[in-house]
Structures are given as structure tokens and as C-alpha cells.
A tleap script that builds the chain and sets N, CA, C and O, in Angstrom:
source leaprc.protein.ff14SB
mol = sequence {
  NMET ILE LEU ALA ALA LEU LEU LEU LEU GLN
  THR PRO THR GLN PRO PRO THR PRO ALA VAL
  ALA LEU ASP ASN PRO ILE ALA LYS LEU VAL
  VAL SER PRO GLY LEU ARG VAL THR MET THR
  ALA GLN ASP THR LEU ARG LEU SER THR THR
  GLY VAL ASP SER LEU GLY LYS ALA VAL PRO
  ASN MET GLN VAL SER TYR VAL GLY GLN GLY
  ALA TYR PHE GLU ALA LYS VAL ASP PRO ASP
  GLY LEU ILE HIE SER GLY SER THR GLY SER
  PHE THR VAL ILE VAL SER ALA ARG VAL PRO
  GLY GLY ARG ALA VAL ARG GLU VAL CVAL
}
set mol.1.N position { 118.411 46.964 129.871 }
set mol.1.CA position { 119.275 45.804 129.775 }
set mol.1.C position { 119.865 45.795 128.368 }
set mol.1.O position { 119.146 45.975 127.386 }
set mol.2.N position { 121.123 45.593 128.282 }
set mol.2.CA position { 121.823 45.581 126.992 }
set mol.2.C position { 122.364 44.179 126.775 }
set mol.2.O position { 123.012 43.604 127.650 }
set mol.3.N position { 122.092 43.642 125.607 }
set mol.3.CA position { 122.617 42.337 125.237 }
set mol.3.C position { 123.589 42.555 124.100 }
set mol.3.O position { 123.217 43.058 123.040 }
set mol.4.N position { 124.825 42.179 124.318 }
set mol.4.CA position { 125.849 42.344 123.290 }
set mol.4.C position { 125.854 41.105 122.404 }
set mol.4.O position { 125.626 39.993 122.879 }
set mol.5.N position { 126.110 41.299 121.144 }
set mol.5.CA position { 126.165 40.173 120.214 }
set mol.5.C position { 127.423 40.303 119.365 }
set mol.5.O position { 127.892 41.406 119.083 }
set mol.6.N position { 127.951 39.168 118.969 }
set mol.6.CA position { 129.142 39.118 118.147 }
set mol.6.C position { 128.720 38.552 116.797 }
set mol.6.O position { 128.189 37.444 116.729 }
set mol.7.N position { 128.954 39.306 115.716 }
set mol.7.CA position { 128.630 38.841 114.375 }
set mol.7.C position { 129.919 38.392 113.710 }
set mol.7.O position { 130.924 39.104 113.734 }
set mol.8.N position { 129.884 37.231 113.130 }
set mol.8.CA position { 131.066 36.689 112.471 }
set mol.8.C position { 131.015 37.023 110.984 }
set mol.8.O position { 129.962 36.933 110.353 }
set mol.9.N position { 132.168 37.411 110.430 }
set mol.9.CA position { 132.236 37.690 109.004 }
set mol.9.C position { 132.230 36.376 108.232 }
set mol.9.O position { 132.825 35.387 108.661 }
set mol.10.N position { 131.558 36.377 107.102 }
set mol.10.CA position { 131.415 35.174 106.295 }
set mol.10.C position { 132.039 35.382 104.921 }
set mol.10.O position { 132.027 36.484 104.373 }
set mol.11.N position { 132.579 34.308 104.383 }
set mol.11.CA position { 132.964 34.338 102.970 }
set mol.11.C position { 131.757 33.840 102.197 }
set mol.11.O position { 130.927 33.139 102.776 }
set mol.12.N position { 131.616 34.163 100.921 }
set mol.12.CA position { 130.433 33.765 100.164 }
set mol.12.C position { 130.222 32.252 100.097 }
set mol.12.O position { 129.090 31.819 99.881 }
set mol.13.N position { 131.253 31.435 100.271 }
set mol.13.CA position { 131.094 29.993 100.160 }
set mol.13.C position { 130.649 29.341 101.476 }
set mol.13.O position { 130.259 28.173 101.478 }
set mol.14.N position { 130.700 30.068 102.580 }
set mol.14.CA position { 130.300 29.494 103.865 }
set mol.14.C position { 128.816 29.728 104.112 }
set mol.14.O position { 128.270 30.759 103.719 }
set mol.15.N position { 128.161 28.764 104.768 }
set mol.15.CA position { 126.779 29.027 105.157 }
set mol.15.C position { 126.759 30.098 106.236 }
set mol.15.O position { 127.724 30.214 106.992 }
set mol.16.N position { 125.687 30.889 106.334 }
set mol.16.CA position { 125.640 31.947 107.342 }
set mol.16.C position { 125.701 31.373 108.755 }
set mol.16.O position { 125.115 30.331 109.049 }
set mol.17.N position { 126.412 32.069 109.602 }
set mol.17.CA position { 126.508 31.697 111.013 }
set mol.17.C position { 125.685 32.690 111.805 }
set mol.17.O position { 125.855 33.896 111.624 }
set mol.18.N position { 124.793 32.230 112.683 }
set mol.18.CA position { 123.963 33.166 113.446 }
set mol.18.C position { 124.806 33.962 114.448 }
set mol.18.O position { 125.898 33.548 114.839 }
set mol.19.N position { 124.274 35.098 114.843 }
set mol.19.CA position { 124.941 35.906 115.869 }
set mol.19.C position { 124.977 35.117 117.169 }
set mol.19.O position { 124.058 34.357 117.474 }
set mol.20.N position { 126.029 35.304 117.915 }
set mol.20.CA position { 126.202 34.600 119.179 }
set mol.20.C position { 126.035 35.601 120.311 }
set mol.20.O position { 126.777 36.581 120.384 }
set mol.21.N position { 125.075 35.369 121.192 }
set mol.21.CA position { 124.871 36.257 122.334 }
set mol.21.C position { 125.845 35.878 123.441 }
set mol.21.O position { 126.096 34.698 123.687 }
set mol.22.N position { 126.384 36.887 124.097 }
set mol.22.CA position { 127.256 36.616 125.230 }
set mol.22.C position { 126.407 36.059 126.364 }
set mol.22.O position { 125.399 36.659 126.737 }
set mol.23.N position { 126.800 34.932 126.906 }
set mol.23.CA position { 126.034 34.273 127.947 }
set mol.23.C position { 126.416 34.826 129.310 }
set mol.23.O position { 127.527 35.319 129.506 }
set mol.24.N position { 125.498 34.740 130.233 }
set mol.24.CA position { 125.765 35.183 131.591 }
set mol.24.C position { 125.963 33.972 132.474 }
set mol.24.O position { 125.051 33.158 132.614 }
set mol.25.N position { 127.136 33.832 133.074 }
set mol.25.CA position { 127.383 32.656 133.902 }
set mol.25.C position { 126.707 32.707 135.269 }
set mol.25.O position { 126.665 31.690 135.962 }
set mol.26.N position { 126.177 33.863 135.680 }
set mol.26.CA position { 125.564 33.976 137.004 }
set mol.26.C position { 124.142 33.422 136.954 }
set mol.26.O position { 123.274 33.973 136.278 }
set mol.27.N position { 123.915 32.322 137.679 }
set mol.27.CA position { 122.573 31.736 137.744 }
set mol.27.C position { 121.765 32.343 138.885 }
set mol.27.O position { 120.557 32.542 138.753 }
set mol.28.N position { 122.430 32.642 140.016 }
set mol.28.CA position { 121.738 33.284 141.135 }
set mol.28.C position { 122.748 33.979 142.033 }
set mol.28.O position { 123.949 33.713 141.988 }
set mol.29.N position { 122.216 34.879 142.847 }
set mol.29.CA position { 123.031 35.602 143.813 }
set mol.29.C position { 122.728 35.088 145.209 }
set mol.29.O position { 121.571 34.858 145.563 }
set mol.30.N position { 123.775 34.913 145.993 }
set mol.30.CA position { 123.639 34.515 147.389 }
set mol.30.C position { 124.105 35.702 148.220 }
set mol.30.O position { 125.285 36.053 148.221 }
set mol.31.N position { 123.153 36.318 148.932 }
set mol.31.CA position { 123.443 37.517 149.720 }
set mol.31.C position { 123.506 37.122 151.189 }
set mol.31.O position { 122.597 36.478 151.711 }
set mol.32.N position { 124.606 37.524 151.855 }
set mol.32.CA position { 124.761 37.242 153.284 }
set mol.32.C position { 124.725 38.559 154.034 }
set mol.32.O position { 125.285 39.546 153.557 }
set mol.33.N position { 124.097 38.605 155.170 }
set mol.33.CA position { 123.641 37.515 156.014 }
set mol.33.C position { 122.280 36.941 155.626 }
set mol.33.O position { 121.847 35.981 156.263 }
set mol.34.N position { 121.588 37.463 154.635 }
set mol.34.CA position { 120.317 36.892 154.192 }
set mol.34.C position { 119.480 37.946 153.497 }
set mol.34.O position { 119.861 39.114 153.421 }
set mol.35.N position { 118.326 37.514 152.987 }
set mol.35.CA position { 117.462 38.423 152.245 }
set mol.35.C position { 116.579 39.269 153.158 }
set mol.35.O position { 116.130 40.340 152.751 }
set mol.36.N position { 116.324 38.818 154.363 }
set mol.36.CA position { 115.540 39.580 155.341 }
set mol.36.C position { 116.374 39.749 156.598 }
set mol.36.O position { 116.717 38.769 157.260 }
set mol.37.N position { 116.693 40.972 156.921 }
set mol.37.CA position { 117.549 41.261 158.063 }
set mol.37.C position { 116.859 42.305 158.931 }
set mol.37.O position { 116.281 43.263 158.417 }
set mol.38.N position { 116.919 42.121 160.241 }
set mol.38.CA position { 116.388 43.106 161.181 }
set mol.38.C position { 117.562 43.806 161.856 }
set mol.38.O position { 118.486 43.167 162.357 }
set mol.39.N position { 117.500 45.128 161.854 }
set mol.39.CA position { 118.554 45.926 162.472 }
set mol.39.C position { 117.913 46.862 163.493 }
set mol.39.O position { 116.732 47.193 163.381 }
set mol.40.N position { 118.680 47.280 164.475 }
set mol.40.CA position { 118.216 48.297 165.410 }
set mol.40.C position { 118.636 49.665 164.881 }
set mol.40.O position { 119.490 49.762 163.999 }
set mol.41.N position { 118.033 50.718 165.424 }
set mol.41.CA position { 118.371 52.079 165.001 }
set mol.41.C position { 119.842 52.365 165.292 }
set mol.41.O position { 120.389 51.924 166.303 }
set mol.42.N position { 120.457 53.097 164.404 }
set mol.42.CA position { 121.862 53.512 164.510 }
set mol.42.C position { 122.843 52.339 164.488 }
set mol.42.O position { 123.910 52.418 165.097 }
set mol.43.N position { 122.498 51.263 163.801 }
set mol.43.CA position { 123.341 50.078 163.689 }
set mol.43.C position { 123.964 50.041 162.299 }
set mol.43.O position { 123.528 50.764 161.402 }
set mol.44.N position { 124.983 49.202 162.117 }
set mol.44.CA position { 125.573 48.985 160.791 }
set mol.44.C position { 125.634 47.491 160.510 }
set mol.44.O position { 125.707 46.669 161.424 }
set mol.45.N position { 125.604 47.167 159.248 }
set mol.45.CA position { 125.664 45.774 158.804 }
set mol.45.C position { 126.275 45.758 157.416 }
set mol.45.O position { 125.923 46.589 156.580 }
set mol.46.N position { 127.182 44.831 157.154 }
set mol.46.CA position { 127.784 44.709 155.832 }
set mol.46.C position { 127.182 43.512 155.101 }
set mol.46.O position { 127.161 42.393 155.613 }
set mol.47.N position { 126.698 43.778 153.901 }
set mol.47.CA position { 126.219 42.702 153.028 }
set mol.47.C position { 127.387 42.191 152.202 }
set mol.47.O position { 128.281 42.956 151.838 }
set mol.48.N position { 127.378 40.913 151.913 }
set mol.48.CA position { 128.338 40.352 150.966 }
set mol.48.C position { 127.557 39.477 149.994 }
set mol.48.O position { 126.553 38.867 150.362 }
set mol.49.N position { 128.017 39.423 148.778 }
set mol.49.CA position { 127.293 38.714 147.731 }
set mol.49.C position { 128.225 37.820 146.942 }
set mol.49.O position { 129.327 38.216 146.563 }
set mol.50.N position { 127.761 36.609 146.703 }
set mol.50.CA position { 128.468 35.650 145.865 }
set mol.50.C position { 127.538 35.262 144.726 }
set mol.50.O position { 126.354 35.005 144.947 }
set mol.51.N position { 128.062 35.220 143.525 }
set mol.51.CA position { 127.298 34.723 142.387 }
set mol.51.C position { 127.671 33.272 142.151 }
set mol.51.O position { 128.842 32.901 142.238 }
set mol.52.N position { 126.679 32.458 141.854 }
set mol.52.CA position { 126.946 31.053 141.553 }
set mol.52.C position { 126.392 30.719 140.172 }
set mol.52.O position { 125.402 31.296 139.722 }
set mol.53.N position { 127.053 29.778 139.518 }
set mol.53.CA position { 126.601 29.354 138.199 }
set mol.53.C position { 125.550 28.252 138.342 }
set mol.53.O position { 125.140 27.922 139.455 }
set mol.54.N position { 125.125 27.695 137.237 }
set mol.54.CA position { 124.074 26.674 137.255 }
set mol.54.C position { 124.511 25.381 137.944 }
set mol.54.O position { 123.666 24.557 138.293 }
set mol.55.N position { 125.826 25.191 138.147 }
set mol.55.CA position { 126.332 24.009 138.854 }
set mol.55.C position { 126.602 24.297 140.334 }
set mol.55.O position { 127.061 23.421 141.066 }
set mol.56.N position { 126.313 25.538 140.773 }
set mol.56.CA position { 126.524 25.911 142.164 }
set mol.56.C position { 127.929 26.370 142.488 }
set mol.56.O position { 128.274 26.538 143.658 }
set mol.57.N position { 128.748 26.576 141.464 }
set mol.57.CA position { 130.124 27.022 141.687 }
set mol.57.C position { 130.178 28.550 141.688 }
set mol.57.O position { 129.435 29.205 140.957 }
set mol.58.N position { 131.063 29.110 142.514 }
set mol.58.CA position { 131.229 30.560 142.581 }
set mol.58.C position { 131.705 31.111 141.236 }
set mol.58.O position { 132.545 30.507 140.569 }
set mol.59.N position { 131.164 32.251 140.854 }
set mol.59.CA position { 131.533 32.912 139.600 }
set mol.59.C position { 132.641 33.921 139.899 }
set mol.59.O position { 132.446 34.820 140.718 }
set mol.60.N position { 133.809 33.790 139.246 }
set mol.60.CA position { 134.907 34.739 139.482 }
set mol.60.C position { 134.694 36.050 138.716 }
set mol.60.O position { 133.852 36.133 137.822 }
set mol.61.N position { 135.465 37.060 139.081 }
set mol.61.CA position { 135.490 38.358 138.379 }
set mol.61.C position { 134.140 39.061 138.349 }
set mol.61.O position { 133.827 39.768 137.391 }
set mol.62.N position { 133.346 38.870 139.386 }
set mol.62.CA position { 132.017 39.462 139.442 }
set mol.62.C position { 132.093 40.858 140.043 }
set mol.62.O position { 132.761 41.076 141.054 }
set mol.63.N position { 131.409 41.791 139.417 }
set mol.63.CA position { 131.319 43.162 139.923 }
set mol.63.C position { 129.968 43.309 140.619 }
set mol.63.O position { 128.930 43.033 140.017 }
set mol.64.N position { 129.972 43.737 141.870 }
set mol.64.CA position { 128.748 43.845 142.666 }
set mol.64.C position { 128.535 45.287 143.079 }
set mol.64.O position { 129.486 45.982 143.437 }
set mol.65.N position { 127.284 45.743 143.030 }
set mol.65.CA position { 126.947 47.072 143.543 }
set mol.65.C position { 125.667 46.977 144.359 }
set mol.65.O position { 124.834 46.098 144.142 }
set mol.66.N position { 125.532 47.899 145.299 }
set mol.66.CA position { 124.386 47.943 146.212 }
set mol.66.C position { 123.777 49.334 146.143 }
set mol.66.O position { 124.491 50.333 146.224 }
set mol.67.N position { 122.456 49.402 145.994 }
set mol.67.CA position { 121.746 50.676 145.934 }
set mol.67.C position { 120.551 50.589 146.871 }
set mol.67.O position { 119.783 49.628 146.821 }
set mol.68.N position { 120.397 51.598 147.728 }
set mol.68.CA position { 119.270 51.632 148.651 }
set mol.68.C position { 118.061 52.300 148.039 }
set mol.68.O position { 118.183 53.221 147.231 }
set mol.69.N position { 116.885 51.823 148.435 }
set mol.69.CA position { 115.626 52.442 148.022 }
set mol.69.C position { 114.815 52.686 149.278 }
set mol.69.O position { 114.373 51.743 149.934 }
set mol.70.N position { 114.625 53.910 149.601 }
set mol.70.CA position { 113.893 54.273 150.807 }
set mol.70.C position { 114.357 55.632 151.267 }
set mol.70.O position { 115.259 56.234 150.685 }
set mol.71.N position { 113.729 56.100 152.313 }
set mol.71.CA position { 114.074 57.415 152.846 }
set mol.71.C position { 115.427 57.371 153.537 }
set mol.71.O position { 115.782 56.375 154.168 }
set mol.72.N position { 116.179 58.461 153.413 }
set mol.72.CA position { 117.521 58.518 153.983 }
set mol.72.C position { 117.499 58.353 155.502 }
set mol.72.O position { 118.429 57.786 156.076 }
set mol.73.N position { 116.429 58.850 156.167 }
set mol.73.CA position { 116.388 58.745 157.625 }
set mol.73.C position { 116.170 57.305 158.082 }
set mol.73.O position { 116.459 56.983 159.234 }
set mol.74.N position { 115.663 56.422 157.198 }
set mol.74.CA position { 115.482 55.017 157.569 }
set mol.74.C position { 116.812 54.270 157.527 }
set mol.74.O position { 117.133 53.507 158.438 }
set mol.75.N position { 117.568 54.493 156.481 }
set mol.75.CA position { 118.872 53.832 156.332 }
set mol.75.C position { 119.545 54.366 155.084 }
set mol.75.O position { 118.926 55.043 154.263 }
set mol.76.N position { 120.819 54.051 154.958 }
set mol.76.CA position { 121.536 54.303 153.709 }
set mol.76.C position { 122.486 53.138 153.505 }
set mol.76.O position { 122.897 52.480 154.460 }
set mol.77.N position { 122.831 52.891 152.252 }
set mol.77.CA position { 123.751 51.803 151.934 }
set mol.77.C position { 124.875 52.352 151.068 }
set mol.77.O position { 124.638 53.077 150.101 }
set mol.78.N position { 126.092 51.995 151.430 }
set mol.78.CA position { 127.246 52.380 150.635 }
set mol.78.C position { 127.338 51.465 149.418 }
set mol.78.O position { 126.800 50.358 149.446 }
set mol.79.N position { 128.009 51.903 148.344 }
set mol.79.CA position { 128.145 51.063 147.154 }
set mol.79.C position { 128.818 49.715 147.414 }
set mol.79.O position { 128.642 48.773 146.640 }
set mol.80.N position { 129.594 49.619 148.512 }
set mol.80.CA position { 130.264 48.354 148.813 }
set mol.80.C position { 129.462 47.464 149.760 }
set mol.80.O position { 129.961 46.425 150.193 }
set mol.81.N position { 128.205 47.859 150.097 }
set mol.81.CA position { 127.321 46.988 150.861 }
set mol.81.C position { 127.216 47.256 152.343 }
set mol.81.O position { 126.619 46.453 153.059 }
set mol.82.N position { 127.778 48.365 152.844 }
set mol.82.CA position { 127.673 48.689 154.256 }
set mol.82.C position { 126.386 49.487 154.479 }
set mol.82.O position { 126.216 50.580 153.938 }
set mol.83.N position { 125.482 48.919 155.288 }
set mol.83.CA position { 124.210 49.561 155.589 }
set mol.83.C position { 124.334 50.290 156.920 }
set mol.83.O position { 124.853 49.742 157.893 }
set mol.84.N position { 123.852 51.535 156.955 }
set mol.84.CA position { 123.786 52.342 158.164 }
set mol.84.C position { 122.302 52.565 158.449 }
set mol.84.O position { 121.631 53.279 157.704 }
set mol.85.N position { 121.781 51.958 159.528 }
set mol.85.CA position { 120.359 52.140 159.827 }
set mol.85.C position { 120.145 53.483 160.492 }
set mol.85.O position { 121.019 53.998 161.190 }
set mol.86.N position { 118.982 54.032 160.267 }
set mol.86.CA position { 118.615 55.308 160.865 }
set mol.86.C position { 117.552 55.073 161.916 }
set mol.86.O position { 117.857 54.694 163.047 }
set mol.87.N position { 116.307 55.296 161.545 }
set mol.87.CA position { 115.200 55.106 162.472 }
set mol.87.C position { 114.466 53.807 162.141 }
set mol.87.O position { 114.859 53.058 161.247 }
set mol.88.N position { 113.396 53.565 162.884 }
set mol.88.CA position { 112.581 52.375 162.666 }
set mol.88.C position { 111.877 52.475 161.317 }
set mol.88.O position { 111.388 53.540 160.939 }
set mol.89.N position { 111.832 51.393 160.617 }
set mol.89.CA position { 111.166 51.340 159.315 }
set mol.89.C position { 111.771 50.241 158.475 }
set mol.89.O position { 112.608 49.473 158.948 }
set mol.90.N position { 111.351 50.167 157.245 }
set mol.90.CA position { 111.931 49.167 156.353 }
set mol.90.C position { 112.682 49.875 155.237 }
set mol.90.O position { 112.362 50.998 154.848 }
set mol.91.N position { 113.674 49.188 154.749 }
set mol.91.CA position { 114.578 49.746 153.756 }
set mol.91.C position { 114.946 48.638 152.782 }
set mol.91.O position { 115.318 47.541 153.199 }
set mol.92.N position { 114.846 48.911 151.518 }
set mol.92.CA position { 115.133 47.928 150.479 }
set mol.92.C position { 116.503 48.208 149.864 }
set mol.92.O position { 116.858 49.356 149.598 }
set mol.93.N position { 117.255 47.144 149.646 }
set mol.93.CA position { 118.550 47.253 148.984 }
set mol.93.C position { 118.492 46.416 147.708 }
set mol.93.O position { 118.106 45.247 147.743 }
set mol.94.N position { 118.872 47.012 146.595 }
set mol.94.CA position { 118.965 46.304 145.322 }
set mol.94.C position { 120.422 45.912 145.119 }
set mol.94.O position { 121.301 46.773 145.071 }
set mol.95.N position { 120.676 44.621 145.002 }
set mol.95.CA position { 122.020 44.100 144.763 }
set mol.95.C position { 122.114 43.754 143.280 }
set mol.95.O position { 121.312 42.971 142.772 }
set mol.96.N position { 123.079 44.329 142.594 }
set mol.96.CA position { 123.299 44.035 141.177 }
set mol.96.C position { 124.689 43.441 141.006 }
set mol.96.O position { 125.652 43.900 141.621 }
set mol.97.N position { 124.785 42.422 140.171 }
set mol.97.CA position { 126.081 41.794 139.915 }
set mol.97.C position { 126.178 41.461 138.441 }
set mol.97.O position { 125.183 41.157 137.784 }
set mol.98.N position { 127.387 41.526 137.944 }
set mol.98.CA position { 127.631 41.174 136.543 }
set mol.98.C position { 129.085 40.781 136.374 }
set mol.98.O position { 129.944 41.143 137.178 }
set mol.99.N position { 129.339 40.046 135.331 }
set mol.99.CA position { 130.709 39.759 134.913 }
set mol.99.C position { 130.934 40.566 133.645 }
set mol.99.O position { 129.976 40.854 132.927 }
set mol.100.N position { 132.177 40.938 133.351 }
set mol.100.CA position { 132.428 41.693 132.125 }
set mol.100.C position { 131.843 40.971 130.905 }
set mol.100.O position { 132.095 39.786 130.686 }
set mol.101.N position { 131.066 41.706 130.128 }
set mol.101.CA position { 130.446 41.143 128.923 }
set mol.101.C position { 129.124 40.455 129.178 }
set mol.101.O position { 128.478 40.012 128.228 }
set mol.102.N position { 128.694 40.348 130.429 }
set mol.102.CA position { 127.425 39.675 130.748 }
set mol.102.C position { 126.373 40.676 131.181 }
set mol.102.O position { 126.674 41.845 131.426 }
set mol.103.N position { 125.157 40.217 131.273 }
set mol.103.CA position { 124.075 41.088 131.718 }
set mol.103.C position { 124.026 41.102 133.246 }
set mol.103.O position { 124.526 40.191 133.906 }
set mol.104.N position { 123.424 42.136 133.784 }
set mol.104.CA position { 123.328 42.266 135.237 }
set mol.104.C position { 122.263 41.329 135.788 }
set mol.104.O position { 121.234 41.096 135.154 }
set mol.105.N position { 122.523 40.800 136.970 }
set mol.105.CA position { 121.573 39.992 137.729 }
set mol.105.C position { 121.270 40.780 138.983 }
set mol.105.O position { 122.179 41.327 139.607 }
set mol.106.N position { 119.969 40.850 139.371 }
set mol.106.CA position { 119.584 41.648 140.527 }
set mol.106.C position { 118.844 40.813 141.560 }
set mol.106.O position { 118.138 39.857 141.238 }
set mol.107.N position { 119.032 41.212 142.812 }
set mol.107.CA position { 118.338 40.587 143.942 }
set mol.107.C position { 117.874 41.712 144.855 }
set mol.107.O position { 118.612 42.670 145.087 }
set mol.108.N position { 116.658 41.602 145.375 }
set mol.108.CA position { 116.120 42.602 146.302 }
set mol.108.C position { 116.290 42.064 147.709 }
set mol.108.O position { 115.863 40.952 148.018 }
set mol.109.N position { 116.929 42.879 148.571 }
set mol.109.CA position { 117.155 42.488 149.966 }
set mol.109.C position { 116.293 43.356 150.850 }
set mol.109.O position { 116.315 43.208 152.072 }
savepdb mol mol.pdb
quit
């Protein structure tokens, strides 16, 4: 995880100003159709993700990626969230989202 900081230049007569960390507006991720999904073999399903701030409002300009963890024969997930199921079993998808200049937020599906 990388945290970017902005340091402000000071003149000798000004009191020092602390570094300002870039804040992340994403408070949580809402993944549809849900965090636990059952699929049949050889089926497809598209995940969609919305980030919301601490007031429950949608966060604009969010970049989302999906990565599968599991054996390829169980399922695979495309970077845009399309899951292709293979055989019977369980498959984990890691959803990562960030806004430019913010840290990534992750959800396990």
C-alpha cells in the first residue's frame, strides 16, 4: 500500500505545516449481485461494483479491477468482472477499487 503525501514549502517566518495525506473518499464497496453467489457449471455472471463515501453517496471516477483466486478449472474472472464458472467448487474474487491519488479498497467475493 502506498500513501502519497504533499509537503508544502515554507518561508522562514511561517510556522511549519504538517504533511497532508491524500484522503480516500471510498468508505465501502457495494458488489452486485452480492458477496456470496452460487453458480452452476459452465455459467457466466457479471459483477458490478459501486464505491460509496461515508455519507452513502456514490464515488465518481473510481477504477475497479477483479482478480480470481482459485484453480482455473473452477472458474476464471475477467478484469472487468465477468466470471466464467468451470466445475463444482468455490472460487474467490478480489475486488479492488481506487480513485486517482487514493489508496485501494478491497472486498472479497
